[in-house]
C-alpha positions, 0 to 999 in steps of 0.5 A: 746391788739388788734386783729392780723393782719391776723384776722383783714384781714379776718374780712374785707374779711368776711364783703364783702361777702353775707350772703350765701358766708359767710356760704359756707366759714364757712362750707369750713374752719370748713372742714379744721380744722385739727384732729386725728383720733384714729381708734380701731381695733379688740383688743379695741386699738386705733391706732392715726392718728399721729402714736401712740397707746392707751388702755382704760381700759374700753370704748373708748375716748367719753365715756372717755370724751378725746377731744384732742389727748394726743399725737399731741393735735388736736381735737380728732375723734373717729372711732370704730371697725366695724365687717368686713362683712363676705360674704356667700360662697354660695352667692358668688359662685352664686348658 
């Protein structure tokens, strides 16, 4: 099976680049890949980047070997819950 024409064009373009430019292009392309971020809330529920919600019986997506969003199919990025920092009232008063 032959490669699609767009892929052949990209490979020809890559051949014209220097090693440094090729690495820079690869890094840029890697950052452009769409992902679905799952953000854990204070109750352990994950809000998905595609507008859904998901709850695990234990742990989170990474510990349960979830690599892709169950709703949109994009690669999954886990963002664990972080306790908000509570500012000390005395410090905020300048005392």
